C-alpha positions in Angstrom: -8.8 -19.3 22.1 -6.5 -22.0 20.6 -5.3 -19.8 17.8 -4.6 -17.0 20.2 -2.4 -19.3 22.4 -0.6 -20.5 19.3 0.2 -16.9 18.3 1.3 -15.9 21.8 3.7 -18.9 21.8 5.0 -17.9 18.4 5.7 -14.4 19.7 7.4 -15.7 22.8 9.7 -17.9 20.7 9.9 -15.7 17.6 13.7 -15.7 17.6 13.8 -19.5 17.7 11.2 -19.6 14.9 13.3 -17.3 12.8 16.3 -19.5 13.4 14.4 -22.6 12.3 13.2 -20.7 9.3 16.7 -19.9 8.2 17.9 -23.4 9.1 15.2 -24.8 6.8 16.4 -22.5 4.0 20.0 -23.8 4.5 18.9 -27.4 4.5 17.2 -26.8 1.2 20.3 -25.1 -0.2 22.8 -27.8 1.1 20.8 -30.7 -0.3 22.7 -32.7 -3.0 23.1 -30.6 -6.2 24.3 -31.8 -9.6 27.8 -30.9 -10.7 28.5 -28.2 -13.3 29.1 -30.7 -16.1 25.9 -32.5 -15.2 24.0 -29.3 -15.3 25.4 -28.6 -18.8 24.3 -32.0 -20.0 20.8 -31.5 -18.5 20.4 -28.1 -20.2 21.0 -29.8 -23.6 18.2 -32.2 -23.1 14.4 -31.7 -23.2 14.1 -32.9 -19.7 16.5 -30.5 -18.3 14.9 -30.2 -14.9 15.7 -32.9 -12.4 13.7 -33.6 -9.2 16.9 -32.9 -7.2 17.6 -29.5 -8.9 17.6 -26.4 -6.7 16.7 -23.2 -8.4 18.4 -20.2 -6.7 17.7 -16.6 -7.6 19.5 -13.5 -6.3 18.5 -10.1 -7.4 17.9 -6.6 -6.0 18.1 -2.9 -6.4 19.7 0.2 -5.0 17.5 3.3 -5.1 18.6 6.8 -4.2 15.8 9.4 -3.8 15.8 13.1 -3.3 12.6 14.8 -1.9 11.6 18.4 -1.7 8.6 20.1 -0.2 7.6 23.7 0.1 4.8 24.8 2.6 2.2 27.5 2.3 2.3 30.6 4.4 0.8 30.0 7.9 1.8 26.4 7.9 2.5 24.7 11.3 6.0 24.0 10.1 7.0 27.7 9.9 7.3 28.2 13.7 9.5 25.2 13.8 11.9 26.8 11.3 10.8 25.1 8.1 9.3 27.0 5.2 10.6 24.2 3.0 12.5 20.9 3.5 14.7 18.6 1.5 15.9 15.0 2.3 17.9 12.3 0.7 16.6 8.7 1.1 17.9 5.3 0.0 16.4 1.9 -0.4 18.7 -1.1 -0.8 16.9 -4.4 -1.4 18.3 -7.9 -1.8 15.9 -10.6 -2.8 16.7 -14.3 -2.4 14.6 -17.2 -3.6 15.4 -20.9 -3.5 13.1 -23.6 -4.8 13.2 -27.3 -5.0 10.4 -29.3 -6.5 7.2 -27.9 -5.0 8.9 -26.1 -2.1 10.5 -22.7 -2.0 11.8 -20.1 0.4 11.8 -16.4 -0.1 13.8 -13.8 2.0 13.9 -10.1 1.0 16.3 -7.9 2.9 16.0 -4.1 3.1 18.4 -1.4 4.2 16.5 2.0 4.4 17.8 5.4 5.2 16.5 9.0 5.7 18.9 11.9 5.9 17.9 15.6 6.1 15.1 17.9 7.1 12.4 15.2 7.0 13.7 13.4 10.0 14.3 16.5 12.0 10.9 18.0 11.1 9.0 14.9 11.9 10.6 14.7 15.4 10.1 18.4 16.2 6.5 18.4 14.9 5.5 15.5 17.1 7.0 17.2 20.1 5.4 20.5 19.4 1.9 19.5 18.3 -0.8 18.5 20.9 -3.3 17.6 18.2 -4.0 13.8 18.1 -4.7 14.0 14.4 -1.4 15.5 13.4 0.6 12.2 13.7 -1.5 10.6 11.0 0.1 12.8 8.3 3.8 12.4 9.3 5.7 10.1 7.0 8.3 7.8 8.5 10.3 4.6 7.9 8.5 1.3 8.0 8.3 -0.5 11.3 6.9 -3.8 12.7 5.2 -2.4 15.7 1.9 -4.1 14.8 3.2 -7.1 13.0 3.5 -10.6 14.5 7.3 -10.7 14.1 9.7 -7.8 14.7 12.0 -8.1 11.7 13.0 -4.4 11.8 16.0 -3.0 13.7 17.2 0.6 13.9 21.0 0.7 13.1 21.5 4.4 13.7 19.3 7.3 14.6 20.1 11.0 15.1 18.6 14.4 14.9 18.8 14.4 11.1 19.2 10.8 10.0 17.8 7.3 10.5 19.1 4.0 9.2 17.0 0.9 9.5 17.3 -2.7 8.2 14.5 -5.2 8.0 13.1 -8.3 6.3 10.2 -7.4 4.0 9.7 -11.0 2.9 10.4 -14.1 4.8 8.2 -17.1 3.9 8.1 -20.8 3.0 5.9 -21.9 0.2 4.4 -25.1 -1.3 3.2 -24.9 -4.9 1.7 -27.5 -7.1 -0.8 -27.6 -10.0 -3.8 -26.8 -7.8 -2.5 -25.6 -4.5 -0.4 -22.7 -3.2 0.4 -22.5 0.5 2.7 -19.8 1.9 3.6 -19.2 5.5 5.5 -16.1 6.7 5.9 -12.5 5.7 4.5 -11.8 2.3 2.3 -9.3 0.4 -1.1 -9.7 -1.2 -3.2 -7.3 -3.4 -6.9 -7.5 -4.0 -9.4 -5.2 -5.6 -10.0 -3.5 -9.0 -9.2 0.1 -8.0 -6.5 1.9 -10.0 -5.9 4.9 -7.8 -8.4 4.3 -4.9 -8.7 0.7 -3.9 -11.1 0.1 -0.9 -11.2 -3.7 -1.4 -7.4 -3.9 -0.9 -7.4 -4.0 2.9 -3.8 -5.2 3.3 -1.3 -2.3 3.0 -2.7 -0.6 -0.1 -0.7 2.0 -1.9 -1.5 5.7 -1.5 -3.2 7.2 -4.6 -0.2 9.5 -4.9 2.4 6.8 -4.5 4.8 6.9 -7.4 7.1 3.9 -6.7 4.7 0.9 -6.5 7.2 -1.8 -7.3 7.0 -3.5 -3.9 4.2 -3.6 -1.4 4.9 -3.9 2.3 4.6 -7.5 3.6 2.6 -8.8 6.5 2.9 -12.0 8.6 0.3 -14.3 7.3 -0.8 -17.8 6.3 -1.9 -17.7 2.6 -3.6 -20.4 0.6 -4.9 -20.6 -2.9 -6.8 -23.4 -4.7 -7.1 -23.5 -8.5 -10.0 -25.2 -10.1 -10.1 -27.0 -13.4 -12.3 -24.3 -14.8 -9.8 -21.5 -14.1 -11.5 -20.2 -11.0 -9.5 -19.8 -7.8 -10.1 -19.5 -4.1 -7.7 -17.4 -2.0 -7.6 -17.6 1.8 -5.6 -15.3 4.2 -5.0 -15.2 7.9 -3.0 -12.2 9.1 -1.9 -12.1 12.7 -1.0 -8.8 14.4 -0.1 -7.2 17.7 -2.1 -4.5 19.5 -0.8 -1.2 20.6 0.6 -2.8 23.8 2.7 -5.2 21.7 0.6 -8.3 22.6 -0.9 -10.7 20.1 -4.6 -9.9 20.0 -7.2 -11.9 18.0 -9.3 -8.7 17.7 -6.5 -7.3 15.5 -6.3 -10.3 13.2 -7.7 -10.5 9.6 -9.3 -13.7 8.2 -10.4 -13.4 4.6 -11.5 -15.5 1.7 -11.9 -14.3 -2.0 -13.3 -16.4 -4.8 -12.5 -15.4 -8.4 -14.5 -16.8 -11.3 -15.2 -16.2 -15.0 -18.9 -15.7 -15.8 -20.3 -15.6 -19.4 -24.0 -14.7 -19.2 -26.5 -14.6 -22.0 -27.8 -11.1 -22.8 -31.0 -11.3 -24.8 -30.2 -14.9 -25.7 -26.7 -14.0 -26.9 -23.6 -14.9 -24.9 -21.2 -12.0 -24.2 -18.0 -11.9 -26.3 -15.7 -11.8 -23.4 -16.4 -13.5 -20.0 -16.9 -11.2 -17.0 -14.4 -11.7 -14.1 -16.2 -11.7 -10.7 -14.7 -11.6 -7.2 -16.5 -12.4 -4.0 -14.9 -11.4 -0.7 -15.7 -12.2 2.9 -13.5 -11.1 5.7 -13.3 -10.5 9.4 -10.9 -7.5 9.7 -10.0 -6.4 13.2 -13.4 -6.3 14.8 -15.3 -5.5 11.6 -16.9 -7.8 9.0 -16.6 -7.2 5.3 -18.5 -8.5 2.3 -17.6 -7.3 -1.2 -18.1 -8.1 -4.9 -15.9 -7.0 -7.8 -16.5 -7.1 -11.6 -14.2 -6.7 -14.6 -15.7 -6.6 -18.1 -14.6 -5.5 -21.6 -16.7 -2.8 -23.1 -15.6 -2.7 -26.7 -12.0 -1.6 -26.7 -12.3 -0.3 -23.1 -12.1 -2.1 -19.8 -14.5 -1.5 -17.0 -13.8 -2.5 -13.4 -15.9 -1.9 -10.2 -15.8 -3.0 -6.6 -18.7 -2.7 -4.1 -17.9 -3.3 -0.4 -20.1 -3.3 2.7 -18.4 -3.1 6.1 -20.2 -3.9 9.4 -18.3 -1.6 11.8 -18.4 -2.8 15.4 -19.5 -0.5 18.2 -16.6 1.5 19.5 -15.7 4.2 22.0 -14.0 7.5 21.4 -11.2 7.6 24.0 -11.0 10.7 26.1 -7.5 11.3 24.8 -8.9 11.8 21.3 -11.7 14.2 22.3 -11.4 17.9 22.0 -11.9 18.2 25.8 -10.2 15.6 27.9 -12.8 16.1 30.6 -15.5 14.5 28.5 -16.5 10.9 29.3 -15.8 8.3 26.7 -18.5 8.3 24.1 -19.7 5.0 22.6 -20.7 4.9 19.0 -23.2 2.2 17.9 -22.4 -0.4 15.3 -23.1 0.6 11.7 -23.0 -0.6 8.1 -20.7 1.4 5.8 -20.7 1.0 2.0 -17.8 1.9 -0.3 -17.6 1.8 -4.1 -14.9 2.3 -6.8 -15.5 2.1 -10.5 -13.2 2.9 -13.3 -12.9 2.8 -17.1 -9.6 2.3 -19.0 -9.0 2.8 -22.7 -5.9 2.6 -24.9 -5.3 4.2 -28.3 -2.7 5.5 -30.7 -2.4 9.3 -30.9 -1.1 10.6 -34.2 -0.9 14.4 -33.8 0.9 15.0 -37.1 -1.0 12.4 -39.2 2.4 11.5 -40.9 2.7 8.0 -39.5 4.0 6.9 -36.2 2.4 8.4 -33.1 2.2 7.8 -29.4 0.7 4.9 -27.5 -1.8 6.3 -25.0 -3.7 4.8 -22.0 -6.3 6.8 -20.1 -8.2 6.0 -17.0 -11.2 7.7 -15.3 -12.2 6.5 -11.8 -14.9 7.4 -9.3 -14.5 6.5 -5.6 -17.2 6.7 -2.9 -15.6 6.5 0.5 -18.3 5.5 3.0 -16.0 6.2 5.9 -15.3 9.8 4.8 -16.7 13.0 6.2 -20.1 13.6 4.6 -20.0 17.4 5.1 -16.5 18.0 3.9 -15.5 19.3 7.4 -12.0 18.1 8.5 -11.5 19.9 11.8 -9.9 17.8 14.5 -13.2 17.9 16.5 -15.1 16.5 13.4 -12.5 13.9 12.7 -12.3 12.6 16.3 -16.0 11.9 16.1 -15.3 9.5 13.2 -13.0 6.8 14.8 -13.7 4.3 11.9 -12.0 6.7 9.5 -9.2 7.6 11.9 -8.4 3.9 12.6 -8.1 3.2 8.9 -5.9 6.2 8.3 -3.6 5.1 11.2 -3.4 1.6 9.8 -2.7 2.8 6.2 -5.8 1.3 4.7 -7.3 4.6 3.6 -5.8 7.9 2.5 -8.9 9.9 1.9 -10.9 12.1 4.2 -13.9 13.0 2.0 -16.8 11.0 0.5 -16.7 11.6 -3.2 -13.7 11.5 -5.5 -12.9 11.6 -9.2 -9.5 10.6 -10.5 -8.2 10.8 -14.0 -4.9 9.9 -15.6 -3.3 9.6 -19.0 -0.1 7.7 -19.7 1.8 8.8 -22.9 4.6 6.6 -24.3 7.0 9.1 -25.6 9.4 6.3 -26.5 9.2 2.6 -25.5 11.4 3.4 -22.6 10.0 6.8 -21.5 6.5 7.2 -20.0 4.8 10.5 -19.0 1.7 10.3 -16.7 -0.3 13.4 -15.6 -2.9 12.6 -12.9 -5.6 14.6 -11.2 -7.3 13.6 -7.9 -10.4 15.7 -7.1 -12.3 15.8 -3.9 -15.9 16.6 -5.0 -17.0 17.4 -1.4 -14.7 20.4 -0.8 -13.6 21.0 -4.4 -9.9 20.6 -3.7 -7.5 18.7 -5.9 -4.0 17.3 -6.3 -2.3 17.6 -9.7 0.6 15.1 -10.3 3.1 14.6 -13.1 5.2 11.5 -13.2 8.0 10.7 -15.6 9.5 7.2 -15.8 12.5 6.7 -18.0 14.4 3.5 -18.4 17.8 4.9 -19.2 19.5 1.5 -19.6 18.4 -2.1 -19.1 19.0 -1.9 -15.4 18.9 1.8 -14.7 15.6 3.8 -14.2 15.0 7.5 -13.5 11.7 8.4 -11.8 10.5 11.9 -11.3 7.2 13.2 -9.8 5.8 16.7 -9.2 2.7 17.3 -6.9 0.8 20.5 -6.8 -2.2 20.8 -4.4 -5.1 23.0 -5.3 -7.6 24.4 -2.9 -8.1 26.8 0.1 -6.9 26.2 3.6 -9.3 23.9 5.4 -9.7 21.5 2.5 -8.2 18.1 2.2 -5.6 19.0 -0.5 -5.3 22.7 0.3 -4.2 22.0 3.9 -6.0 20.8 7.1 -6.3 23.2 10.0 -4.9 21.8 13.3 -6.0 22.3 16.8 -3.8 22.2 19.9 -1.1 24.3 18.1 -0.3 28.0 18.4 -2.3 30.4 16.2 -0.8 32.3 13.3 -0.3 35.7 14.9 -0.7 37.5 11.6 -4.0 36.0 10.7 -5.2 34.9 14.2 -6.2 31.6 12.7 -5.2 28.0 13.4 -2.0 26.8 11.7 -2.3 24.2 9.0 -0.3 21.5 7.2 -0.8 22.8 3.7 1.8 22.2 1.1 2.7 24.5 -1.8 4.5 22.0 -4.0 6.5 18.7 -3.6 8.9 16.9 -5.9 10.7 13.7 -5.9 13.6 12.4 -8.0 14.7 8.7 -7.8 17.4 6.8 -9.6 17.2 3.0 -9.3 19.9 0.5 -10.3 18.8 -3.1 -10.6 21.1 -6.1 -10.4 
């Protein structure tokens, strides 16, 4: 109750808190600094750092991105006038960090834009579709609707464009030899998954995400304690708002993860390399999570695995999400759901001509068991509505998978030290659909990078990657079957300039 009142007060005075935050940053910056000559003298000595030094770092990037998507015949987008769509997006980011002794402030500013068919199609699709599932698969610009602080503002919005600016990082930190404490908007990543990562419950990347340079930040209190043995304890408290915009403790996340190194004796002989072990306990929204993760060297390969058990609280299926709105709200009992991810990575030198040289290669093979997924491979809206635990995680961006069993494989080939090619295959073993992806990452210059990706879904209509059928939309008059959201192919080209 006390924490809830504190959070409500913070929401009421969030503008004042932001002002105090920025004031603290300026106080840090305006504190006495050494002159330029003094700084030169200090740089020439072994003890160059003074207790009064302020370290300031400015950096950022400008990314321009072109996106293209073509849809399969009978898609729901055809009646809206879109057999294909193309858009131009941009992401301008300015990162500022100032530190003095053990204290630091971090503020990252973003200016985001979408121009083209994607904006118009998203708007028209939402207006035309009556299916409550449809909105889960519509991309859009980031917002702070569920975060504690609303640091996002729409600058301009029209039928075919949208400009938004926001703060993706805004935090104060204290760091010493054993403690790290950070308060404010920040990002955190947990788990050992490479393409599927169920243990990462805070804004994980999609398995098909190409640009994974920055993860979206959340408003949280983060603490880390480092032991003398190299172990560490991380603690997180994320505060959120509910759908009505009110701070609600039932939407918070409180988690702790302990990381240690374990060197057991197998048959009386200690292992050559210690095993890294993670233990996670969390209260996430209304659910409770316990997980364990392992990382171990197997010869020249690296094996990682995470096992997670979630106690899902009893919930109701709202009448607005049921196939027939006349049905009474159905209550589902509490249940325990297990998830698992396990992968193996191996690096080698490929010499196809046996004449010296060759290509550095890195391959990964991963299995993912999604306990929240549909066990029977049925993804009709009626079936998905009966699985609110899955839908809530899809809506929050914690899961991106509808099925139970997945296999993913990828190989990264280093054509040159500055040019990487990565083909990836994601396979849903339940419905036998797949997504084939090819990614090219080329560092043209020291501060200029070209990123290209091509996605090709494989599978019949009604499967996850082949295209989900939708209810509540008009039928395809030629086939007398429900329309779908199946894609034929999608491509993305991004040029990034760093400064």
